[in-house]
VOBA-1610 file (N, C-alpha, C; in pm, whole numbers, padded with zeros to 5 digits, always signed):
BEGIN
Met+02514+10114+11043Met+02605+10208+10979Met+02691+10275+11085Asp+02818+10280+11059Asp+02912+10349+11147Asp+02880+10498+11142Glu+02879+10562+11258Glu+02841+10704+11261Glu+02940+10794+11189Tyr+03059+10744+11161Tyr+03161+10827+11097Tyr+03175+10806+10947Asp+03110+10706+10892Asp+03128+10682+10749Asp+03031+10760+10662Gly+02937+10831+10722Gly+02843+10913+10646Gly+02763+10833+10545Gly+02746+10704+10568Gly+02669+10621+10476Gly+02747+10578+10354Leu+02879+10595+10355Leu+02961+10560+10240Leu+02943+10414+10201Ala+02936+10328+10300Ala+02921+10185+10270Ala+02795+10159+10188Asp+02691+10237+10210Asp+02567+10220+10135Asp+02575+10278+09994Arg+02671+10367+09970Arg+02679+10436+09841Arg+02786+10381+09748Ile+02866+10286+09794Ile+02971+10233+09708Ile+02906+10177+09581Gly+02957+10220+09469Gly+02901+10176+09341Gly+02803+10275+09281Asp+02752+10369+09358Asp+02661+10470+09304Asp+02739+10570+09220Trp+02685+10604+09103Trp+02747+10705+09018Trp+02689+10840+09059Asp+02774+10936+09088Asp+02728+11068+09129Asp+02824+11173+09075Glu+02796+11299+09107Glu+02879+11409+09057Glu+03023+11399+09104Thr+03043+11355+09227Thr+03179+11344+09280Thr+03259+11241+09201Arg+03201+11125+09179Arg+03272+11022+09103Arg+03294+11066+08958Ser+03195+11130+08901Ser+03208+11179+08764Ser+03324+11277+08754Leu+03331+11372+08846Leu+03440+11469+08845Leu+03574+11400+08869Ala+03578+11304+08960Ala+03703+11233+08987Ala+03755+11164+08861Val+03666+11097+08790Val+03707+11027+08667Val+03751+11128+08561Val+03671+11230+08538Val+03703+11329+08435Val+03833+11401+08469Phe+03847+11446+08592Phe+03967+11521+08631Phe+04090+11431+08626Gly+04075+11309+08673Gly+04187+11216+08667Gly+04232+11188+08525Leu+04137+11161+08437Leu+04171+11135+08297Leu+04224+11260+08227Ala+04164+11375+08254Ala+04210+11499+08191Ala+04351+11536+08235Ser+04389+11497+08355Ser+04521+11532+08407Ser+04635+11468+08330Val+04609+11357+08263Val+04715+11289+08187Val+04758+11373+08066Pro+04668+11404+07971Pro+04713+11487+07859Pro+04747+11630+07902Trp+04677+11679+08002Trp+04704+11813+08055Trp+04850+11822+08097Thr+04894+11728+08177Thr+05033+11727+08224Thr+05129+11711+08107Tyr+05101+11617+08019Tyr+05191+11591+07907Tyr+05205+11714+07817Val+05094+11776+07783Val+05097+11893+07694Val+05173+12009+07758Phe+05152+12031+07886Phe+05221+12141+07952Phe+05371+12114+07962Val+05408+11993+08000Val+05548+11962+08026Val+05626+11933+07898Ala+05571+11851+07810Ala+05644+11809+07691Ala+05612+11893+07568Gly+05495+11955+07565Gly+05454+12030+07447Gly+05476+12179+07462Leu+05398+12239+07548Leu+05403+12385+07564Leu+05525+12432+07643Glu+05579+12343+07723Glu+05693+12375+07809Glu+05665+12497+07897Ile+05549+12494+07961Ile+05517+12596+08059Ile+05495+12526+08193Pro+05511+12598+08302Pro+05498+12533+08432Pro+05357+12477+08453Leu+05353+12356+08504Leu+05227+12285+08522Leu+05152+12327+08647Trp+05225+12342+08759Trp+05157+12363+08887Trp+05067+12485+08891Pro+05100+12597+08825Pro+05005+12710+08829Pro+04870+12676+08768Ser+04869+12588+08668Ser+04741+12553+08605Ser+04653+12473+08700Phe+04713+12387+08782Phe+04635+12312+08880Phe+04583+12405+08990Ile+04666+12502+09030Ile+04621+12599+09130Ile+04503+12680+09076Ala+04511+12720+08950Ala+04401+12796+08889Ala+04275+12712+08874Ser+04292+12586+08840Ser+04176+12498+08829Ser+04109+12482+08966Ala+04190+12466+09069Ala+04135+12458+09205Ala+04068+12589+09244Thr+04126+12701+09204Thr+04066+12832+09230Thr+03928+12840+09165Phe+03919+12794+09041Phe+03791+12794+08969Phe+03684+12722+09050Tyr+03716+12603+09097Tyr+03618+12526+09175Tyr+03588+12593+09308Ala+03691+12644+09375Ala+03671+12708+09505Ala+03588+12836+09492Ala+03598+12903+09376Ala+03521+13026+09352Ala+03376+12996+09313Gly+03339+12870+09311Gly+03200+12833+09285Gly+03173+12774+09149Gly+03274+12769+09063Gly+03257+12709+08931Gly+03172+12792+08838Gly+03142+12736+08723Gly+03065+12807+08622Gly+03142+12925+08566Val+03075+13002+08483Val+03139+13119+08423Val+03177+13220+08530Asp+03091+13237+08631Asp+03121+13330+08739Asp+03248+13288+08813Gly+03262+13161+08843Gly+03382+13111+08910Gly+03505+13128+08823Leu+03489+13110+08693Leu+03599+13130+08599Leu+03645+13275+08602Val+03551+13367+08590Val+03585+13510+08584Val+03642+13558+08716Arg+03570+13534+08825Arg+03617+13583+08956Arg+03745+13513+09000Gly+03753+13384+08974Gly+03872+13309+09014Gly+03995+13355+08938Tyr+03985+13361+08805Tyr+04102+13399+08727Tyr+04136+13547+08745Ala+04037+13634+08752Ala+04066+13776+08775Ala+04143+13794+08905Ser+04103+13721+09007Ser+04174+13729+09136Ser+04314+13672+09124Asn+04328+13557+09055Asn+04462+13501+09032Asn+04550+13601+08958Leu+04496+13663+08854Leu+04572+13759+08774Leu+04615+13879+08858Ala+04524+13930+08939Ala+04561+14043+09026Ala+04675+14002+09119Gly+04668+13883+09175Gly+04775+13835+09262Gly+04907+13823+09189Ile+04903+13773+09065Ile+05025+13765+08985Ile+05083+13904+08964Leu+04998+14000+08928Leu+05045+14136+08904Leu+05102+14200+09030Tyr+05040+14173+09145Tyr+05094+14223+09272Tyr+05231+14164+09299Ala+05248+14035+09271Ala+05377+13970+09295Ala+05484+14024+09200Val+05447+14046+09074Val+05541+14105+08978Val+05584+14243+09027Ala+05488+14323+09072Ala+05522+14456+09124Ala+05611+14444+09247Thr+05580+14350+09336Thr+05663+14329+09455Thr+05807+14297+09415Leu+05823+14200+09325Leu+05957+14160+09283Leu+06031+14274+09214Ala+05961+14351+09132Ala+06024+14463+09062Ala+06064+14573+09159Ile+05978+14605+09253Ile+06009+14709+09353Ile+06128+14668+09437Val+06126+14546+09485Val+06236+14497+09569Val+06368+14500+09492Ala+06366+14458+09366Ala+06487+14463+09284Ala+06533+14607+09262Ala+06439+14698+09241Ala+06472+14838+09213Ala+06538+14907+09332Val+06504+14866+09453Val+06562+14930+09572Val+06679+14850+09628Gly+06724+14751+09555Gly+06842+14677+09598Gly+06815+14555+09683Gly+06691+14517+09695Gly+06657+14395+09768Gly+06660+14410+09918Gly+06663+14299+09986Gly+06669+14296+10130Gly+06536+14261+10194Pro+06545+14207+10314Pro+06424+14162+10384Pro+06327+14276+10419Leu+06378+14394+10449Leu+06289+14505+10484Leu+06207+14548+10363Ala+06274+14565+10250Ala+06202+14605+10128Ala+06099+14499+10090Leu+06139+14373+10097Leu+06046+14265+10065Leu+05928+14265+10161Ser+05954+14279+10288Ser+05847+14277+10389Ser+05748+14390+10368Leu+05799+14510+10341Leu+05710+14625+10320Leu+05626+14608+10193Ala+05689+14562+10086Ala+05614+14542+09962Ala+05509+14433+09978Val+05547+14322+10040Val+05450+14214+10063Val+05333+14266+10146Gly+05362+14339+10253Gly+05256+14393+10338Gly+05161+14483+10262Ala+05216+14570+10178Ala+05132+14663+10101Ala+05041+14587+10004Phe+05096+14490+09933Phe+05015+14418+09835Phe+04918+14320+09900Met+04953+14266+10014Met+04858+14178+10084Met+04742+14260+10141Phe+04770+14384+10179Phe+04663+14475+10220Phe+04566+14495+10104Leu+04620+14524+09985Leu+04534+14542+09867Leu+04456+14415+09835Ala+04522+14301+09838Ala+04454+14175+09806Ala+04342+14147+09905Ser+04359+14189+10027Ser+04256+14166+10129Ser+04132+14251+10106Leu+04142+14353+10024Leu+04028+14440+09994Leu+03952+14396+09868His+03992+14288+09808His+03926+14241+09686His+03777+14215+09706Glu+03737+14187+09826Glu+03596+14162+09857Glu+03507+14275+09805Tyr+03562+14396+09799Tyr+03484+14513+09760Tyr+03478+14536+09609Val+03546+14453+09531Val+03546+14465+09386Val+03487+14336+09330Ser+03371+14345+09271Ser+03295+14225+09232Ser+03378+14123+09155Val+03448+14166+09051Val+03522+14072+08968Val+03639+14009+09043Leu+03686+14072+09148Leu+03797+14020+09228Leu+03751+13959+09360Ser+03622+13945+09377Ser+03566+13914+09509Ser+03594+13774+09561Phe+03657+13687+09482Phe+03705+13562+09541Phe+03845+13591+09595Thr+03848+13651+09712Thr+03970+13702+09773Thr+04084+13601+09779Pro+04062+13475+09817Pro+04175+13381+09822Pro+04248+13367+09688Gly+04177+13388+09578Gly+04240+13376+09447Gly+04356+13473+09429Gly+04346+13590+09488Gly+04456+13686+09482Gly+04579+13634+09554Phe+04558+13571+09667Phe+04669+13513+09743Phe+04729+13395+09668Phe+04642+13315+09603Phe+04691+13201+09524Phe+04778+13250+09408Gly+04732+13354+09339Gly+04810+13409+09228Gly+04941+13469+09274Tyr+04939+13537+09388Tyr+05059+13598+09445Tyr+05163+13491+09476Ala+05122+13390+09550Ala+05214+13283+09587Ala+05262+13206+09464Thr+05173+13186+09368Thr+05210+13115+09246Thr+05318+13190+09171Met+05304+13321+09158Met+05404+13399+09087Met+05539+13391+09157Phe+05539+13396+09289Phe+05665+13383+09362Phe+05729+13247+09334Ser+05647+13142+09328Ser+05703+13008+09303Ser+05754+12995+09160Val+05685+13054+09065Val+05731+13051+08926Val+05863+13126+08914Ser+05873+13240+08981Ser+05997+13317+08980Ser+06110+13241+09047Ala+06082+13180+09160Ala+06185+13104+09232Ala+06235+12987+09147Ala+06146+12928+09069Ala+06183+12816+08982Ala+06252+12864+08854Gly+06242+12994+08826Gly+06299+13047+08703Gly+06227+12999+08578Ala+06100+12961+08595Ala+06022+12911+08482Ala+05979+13028+08394Ser+05987+13007+08264Ser+05942+13111+08171Ser+05879+13043+08051Val+05834+13123+07958Val+05766+13068+07841Val+05803+13150+07718Gly+05804+13086+07604Gly+05824+13155+07478Gly+05960+13219+07461Gly+06059+13172+07533Gly+06193+13229+07521Gly+06209+13366+07584Val+06107+13413+07653Val+06114+13543+07721Val+06178+13518+07857Gly+06286+13586+07885Gly+06358+13563+08009Gly+06322+13661+08119Gly+06378+13636+08236Gly+06363+13725+08350Gly+06221+13734+08401Leu+06195+13841+08473Leu+06064+13862+08533Leu+05951+13866+08430Pro+05969+13930+08313Pro+05860+13927+08214Pro+05825+13785+08168Gly+05924+13701+08146Gly+05899+13563+08104Gly+05834+13481+08214Glu+05876+13505+08338Glu+05816+13436+08451Glu+05670+13477+08468Ala+05645+13607+08454Ala+05507+13657+08465Ala+05420+13599+08353Leu+05472+13596+08233Leu+05398+13539+08120Leu+05367+13391+08145Ala+05463+13319+08200Ala+05442+13177+08231Ala+05331+13159+08334Ala+05333+13241+08438Ala+05230+13231+08542Ala+05092+13268+08487Val+05085+13377+08412Val+04958+13423+08355Val+04900+13319+08260Leu+04981+13268+08169Leu+04934+13173+08070Leu+04893+13040+08135Ser+04977+12989+08223Ser+04947+12861+08287Ser+04819+12870+08370Met+04804+12979+08445Met+04683+12993+08527Met+04559+13013+08440Leu+04572+13086+08331Leu+04458+13105+08241Leu+04412+12971+08182Leu+04507+12894+08133Leu+04472+12764+08077Leu+04413+12673+08184Gly+04469+12676+08304Gly+04416+12595+08413Gly+04274+12632+08451Ala+04243+12761+08449Ala+04107+12805+08480Ala+04009+12751+08376Phe+04047+12758+08248Phe+03959+12704+08144Phe+03950+12552+08149Ile+04058+12486+08188Ile+04051+12341+08205Ile+03954+12308+08318Gly+03955+12388+08423Gly+03857+12369+08531Gly+03715+12377+08479Leu+03687+12478+08398Leu+03554+12492+08340Leu+03519+12372+08252Gly+03614+12329+08171Gly+03589+12214+08084Gly+03563+12086+08162Thr+03641+12063+08267Thr+03619+11941+08346Thr+03486+11947+08420Glu+03448+12067+08464Glu+03319+12082+08532Glu+03204+12049+08436Arg+03211+12103+08317Arg+03103+12081+08219Arg+03095+11935+08176Leu+03210+11875+08150Leu+03210+11736+08107Leu+03162+11644+08220Ser+03211+11667+08340Ser+03168+11580+08451Ser+03020+11600+08482Gly+02970+11722+08466Gly+02827+11748+08486Gly+02742+11674+08383Ala+02790+11668+08261Ala+02716+11598+08156Ala+02715+11447+08180Leu+02818+11396+08245Leu+02827+11252+08269Leu+02761+11208+08399Ala+02734+11304+08487Ala+02679+11268+08619Ala+02534+11224+08610
//
């Protein structure tokens, strides 16, 4: 056995949790993408970020709650950042100060149990900025409120899709 293959050559063909998740996630991604893009017309990428957050937060109901709560806090921080910057007339200084203040808050999530998957706050923050930059919205609601709604809804659905794929792949493993 090659010292770098970790025994992979011996395991080819074995069914395990990793392969089960790969199959389930791969297959789920087809209707997931289609429904988001052609049906619901909400941005797809935030849902994948939220699903990844779910898994990174440890999965299960705890990963769902801590992951999505952190994503949601990050979205709200980004909405506040964008609103504050717009209210003061914009500019790099206003943006830098607002980002610094909210990143400070996000870094303290460790101390709040429901928000304690700290990276999730950063994921939600960055996701909201990307949704805003893309001008994506949902339900005919325009501007920052529509963008925020798109980010919140897409990430919520993605978090639940993460839970569903985890449960289905676990049952098949």
